[in-house]
Backbone as CSV, one residue per row, in Angstrom:
resi,resn,N_x,N_y,N_z,CA_x,CA_y,CA_z,C_x,C_y,C_z
1,LEU,-53.040,-53.520,-2.537,-53.211,-52.083,-2.604,-54.599,-51.806,-3.181
2,VAL,-55.434,-51.099,-2.428,-56.803,-50.788,-2.860,-56.867,-49.307,-3.213
3,VAL,-57.401,-49.011,-4.413,-57.395,-47.635,-4.909,-58.776,-47.219,-5.397
4,ALA,-59.239,-46.065,-4.914,-60.453,-45.418,-5.422,-60.024,-44.062,-5.959
5,SER,-60.463,-43.729,-7.186,-59.977,-42.482,-7.774,-61.033,-41.797,-8.630
6,ASN,-61.876,-40.994,-7.976,-62.834,-40.137,-8.665,-63.745,-40.890,-9.639
7,SER,-64.153,-42.100,-9.248,-65.098,-42.876,-10.051,-65.850,-43.839,-9.139
8,ALA,-66.786,-44.557,-9.701,-67.561,-45.547,-8.945,-66.839,-46.882,-8.858
9,ILE,-65.681,-46.981,-9.481,-64.926,-48.232,-9.535,-63.768,-48.196,-8.539
10,VAL,-63.553,-49.332,-7.882,-62.419,-49.496,-6.974,-61.514,-50.568,-7.571
11,ARG,-60.216,-50.323,-7.514,-59.258,-51.295,-8.050,-58.467,-51.926,-6.907
12,VAL,-58.360,-53.248,-6.961,-57.549,-53.994,-6.004,-56.318,-54.471,-6.761
13,ASN,-55.204,-53.823,-6.510,-53.950,-54.163,-7.186,-53.233,-55.245,-6.387
14,ARG,-53.063,-56.382,-6.993,-52.355,-57.504,-6.365,-50.906,-57.459,-6.860
15,LEU,-50.102,-56.691,-6.147,-48.742,-56.400,-6.582,-47.894,-57.665,-6.698
16,SER,-48.060,-58.610,-5.777,-47.243,-59.825,-5.822,-47.601,-60.706,-7.013
17,GLU,-48.849,-60.578,-7.498,-49.297,-61.385,-8.634,-49.229,-60.620,-9.956
18,GLY,-49.064,-59.309,-9.865,-48.988,-58.490,-11.061,-50.305,-58.299,-11.782
19,ASN,-51.436,-58.386,-11.037,-52.726,-58.164,-11.690,-53.597,-57.222,-10.864
20,CYS,-54.759,-56.914,-11.405,-55.666,-55.953,-10.789,-57.098,-56.449,-10.931
21,ASP,-57.845,-56.441,-9.823,-59.270,-56.761,-9.858,-60.059,-55.463,-9.737
22,VAL,-61.260,-55.466,-10.276,-62.119,-54.284,-10.240,-63.362,-54.603,-9.412
23,LEU,-63.672,-53.714,-8.471,-64.887,-53.838,-7.676,-65.920,-52.888,-8.255
24,GLN,-66.990,-53.432,-8.807,-68.054,-52.619,-9.403,-69.357,-52.879,-8.682
25,GLY,-70.091,-51.806,-8.421,-71.371,-51.939,-7.745,-71.940,-50.593,-7.332
26,HIS,-71.058,-49.664,-6.990,-71.522,-48.324,-6.641,-71.998,-47.604,-7.902
27,SER,-72.968,-46.719,-7.732,-73.490,-45.967,-8.875,-72.971,-44.530,-8.922
28,ASP,-72.113,-44.166,-7.961,-71.525,-42.827,-7.942,-70.109,-42.941,-7.377
29,ILE,-69.405,-41.839,-7.292,-68.007,-41.801,-6.897,-67.792,-42.427,-5.516
30,VAL,-66.767,-43.274,-5.410,-66.362,-43.858,-4.136,-65.499,-42.831,-3.404
31,MET,-65.903,-42.518,-2.180,-65.249,-41.473,-1.404,-64.218,-41.999,-0.407
32,ALA,-64.380,-43.254,0.038,-63.485,-43.791,1.062,-63.404,-45.306,0.962
33,VAL,-62.255,-45.821,1.412,-61.993,-47.263,1.396,-61.356,-47.648,2.727
34,ALA,-61.727,-48.818,3.243,-61.095,-49.363,4.447,-60.863,-50.852,4.229
35,VAL,-59.824,-51.378,4.881,-59.481,-52.790,4.724,-59.333,-53.418,6.104
36,LEU,-59.875,-54.631,6.262,-59.688,-55.430,7.474,-59.032,-56.737,7.025
37,PRO,-57.694,-56.750,6.962,-56.978,-57.868,6.355,-57.239,-59.213,7.021
38,GLU,-57.356,-59.225,8.354,-57.528,-60.499,9.044,-58.857,-61.182,8.709
39,ASN,-59.842,-60.426,8.254,-61.116,-61.004,7.820,-61.192,-61.118,6.299
40,GLY,-60.248,-60.496,5.603,-60.270,-60.528,4.148,-61.355,-59.651,3.559
41,TRP,-61.612,-58.507,4.208,-62.686,-57.609,3.779,-62.157,-56.262,3.329
42,ILE,-62.870,-55.689,2.361,-62.690,-54.304,1.930,-64.052,-53.636,2.099
43,ALA,-64.078,-52.434,2.645,-65.317,-51.662,2.748,-65.163,-50.396,1.915
44,THR,-66.248,-49.992,1.261,-66.228,-48.780,0.443,-67.426,-47.901,0.803
45,ALA,-67.226,-46.596,0.678,-68.272,-45.605,0.945,-68.403,-44.724,-0.282
46,SER,-69.641,-44.363,-0.634,-69.845,-43.679,-1.907,-70.819,-42.509,-1.816
47,LYS,-70.734,-41.668,-2.831,-71.709,-40.587,-2.995,-73.101,-41.131,-3.304
48,ASP,-73.206,-42.430,-3.634,-74.525,-43.015,-3.904,-75.300,-43.320,-2.616
49,ARG,-74.751,-42.887,-1.463,-75.380,-43.010,-0.147,-75.335,-44.430,0.421
50,THR,-74.449,-45.281,-0.112,-74.332,-46.641,0.397,-72.906,-46.947,0.837
51,VAL,-72.805,-47.991,1.645,-71.522,-48.608,1.964,-71.594,-50.046,1.454
52,ARG,-70.455,-50.573,1.060,-70.413,-51.947,0.557,-69.265,-52.687,1.225
53,LEU,-69.507,-53.966,1.471,-68.497,-54.852,2.033,-68.136,-55.870,0.960
54,TRP,-66.834,-56.032,0.716,-66.330,-56.884,-0.360,-65.410,-57.961,0.195
55,ASP,-65.376,-59.095,-0.479,-64.431,-60.151,-0.174,-63.148,-59.863,-0.946
56,VAL,-62.028,-59.752,-0.243,-60.770,-59.369,-0.883,-60.250,-60.457,-1.826
57,VAL,-60.575,-61.720,-1.559,-60.084,-62.819,-2.396,-60.887,-62.950,-3.685
58,THR,-62.223,-62.922,-3.559,-63.087,-63.153,-4.724,-63.517,-61.871,-5.416
59,SER,-63.309,-60.718,-4.774,-63.771,-59.413,-5.273,-65.294,-59.354,-5.399
60,ARG,-65.990,-60.186,-4.639,-67.450,-60.240,-4.663,-68.023,-59.337,-3.568
61,CYS,-69.121,-58.646,-3.882,-69.803,-57.822,-2.885,-70.553,-58.735,-1.922
62,LEU,-70.259,-58.606,-0.631,-70.884,-59.440,0.389,-72.132,-58.804,0.983
63,ALA,-72.154,-57.471,1.041,-73.291,-56.777,1.655,-73.323,-55.326,1.194
64,VAL,-74.531,-54.766,1.175,-74.737,-53.354,0.867,-75.468,-52.733,2.049
65,GLY,-74.907,-51.656,2.585,-75.543,-50.937,3.682,-76.216,-49.690,3.159
66,GLU,-77.517,-49.611,3.378,-78.301,-48.440,2.965,-78.907,-47.790,4.190
67,GLY,-79.138,-46.499,4.124,-79.745,-45.811,5.252,-79.299,-44.365,5.387
68,HIS,-78.153,-44.026,4.826,-77.736,-42.626,4.815,-78.575,-41.885,3.776
69,THR,-78.820,-40.619,4.023,-79.626,-39.817,3.107,-78.791,-38.846,2.271
70,ASP,-77.462,-38.925,2.429,-76.547,-38.097,1.636,-75.249,-38.880,1.430
71,SER,-74.301,-38.292,0.734,-73.035,-38.959,0.425,-72.373,-39.516,1.677
72,VAL,-71.776,-40.702,1.542,-71.004,-41.290,2.630,-69.536,-40.989,2.339
73,SER,-68.894,-40.279,3.264,-67.563,-39.755,2.976,-66.446,-40.373,3.807
74,ALA,-66.788,-41.185,4.798,-65.755,-41.812,5.624,-66.228,-43.181,6.077
75,ILE,-65.263,-44.086,6.236,-65.596,-45.452,6.615,-64.433,-46.055,7.398
76,VAL,-64.761,-46.873,8.403,-63.754,-47.544,9.216,-64.219,-48.967,9.479
77,LEU,-63.321,-49.931,9.324,-63.570,-51.318,9.710,-62.764,-51.592,10.965
78,ALA,-63.378,-52.247,11.947,-62.671,-52.549,13.190,-63.116,-53.903,13.714
79,LYS,-62.215,-54.532,14.451,-62.529,-55.824,15.045,-62.231,-55.742,16.529
80,SER,-63.190,-56.192,17.341,-63.039,-56.202,18.780,-63.516,-57.557,19.283
81,ALA,-62.622,-58.290,19.909,-62.927,-59.651,20.374,-63.425,-60.486,19.204
82,ASN,-64.674,-60.933,19.249,-65.220,-61.767,18.172,-66.177,-61.016,17.267
83,THR,-66.235,-59.689,17.393,-67.178,-58.891,16.623,-66.445,-57.936,15.690
84,ALA,-66.881,-57.928,14.444,-66.351,-56.956,13.489,-67.443,-55.911,13.249
85,VAL,-67.044,-54.655,13.181,-67.998,-53.575,12.941,-67.470,-52.640,11.866
86,LEU,-68.395,-51.954,11.245,-68.084,-50.951,10.246,-68.777,-49.670,10.699
87,PHE,-68.058,-48.567,10.692,-68.639,-47.263,10.984,-68.588,-46.436,9.717
88,SER,-69.686,-45.739,9.416,-69.721,-44.865,8.244,-70.208,-43.487,8.668
89,ALA,-69.627,-42.468,8.046,-70.013,-41.081,8.318,-70.462,-40.450,7.007
90,SER,-71.524,-39.650,7.111,-72.156,-39.109,5.910,-72.329,-37.599,5.994
91,SER,-72.517,-37.018,4.827,-72.847,-35.591,4.756,-74.225,-35.299,5.343
92,ASP,-75.006,-36.344,5.630,-76.299,-36.140,6.291,-76.140,-35.910,7.796
93,LYS,-74.867,-35.799,8.242,-74.507,-35.501,9.629,-74.805,-36.655,10.579
94,THR,-74.729,-37.889,10.060,-74.914,-39.065,10.918,-73.700,-39.983,10.799
95,ILE,-73.510,-40.747,11.857,-72.550,-41.842,11.860,-73.331,-43.106,12.127
96,LYS,-73.130,-44.112,11.301,-73.844,-45.367,11.463,-72.854,-46.460,11.847
97,ARG,-73.337,-47.377,12.694,-72.566,-48.545,13.117,-73.229,-49.764,12.528
98,TRP,-72.446,-50.538,11.800,-72.942,-51.754,11.140,-72.210,-52.951,11.763
99,VAL,-72.948,-53.883,12.355,-72.348,-55.089,12.901,-72.215,-56.096,11.763
100,LEU,-71.030,-56.664,11.627,-70.738,-57.568,10.515,-70.733,-59.024,10.973
101,PRO,-70.978,-59.939,10.053,-71.016,-61.358,10.427,-69.654,-61.903,10.837
């Protein structure tokens, strides 16, 4: 269970293990979260104008996407054939497509 709640911190609650990991890296409120379980990824979008890709097992930040000029308010992770992509939407009225490894 991944939770963002009016802060720059995201919590990954591991219900079966009874513990919680914290994802820290954003400098402003996290607005959206997406999960791609088959790749073990969590994506986050923030008012700090960035998107971040996290490893669900290690809670380590794998990549930071910069390029929006205003808050990023929506995010989607998708997999098609052998390609994983992340789409982000911002208050700057743009949608960005990020190809993932």
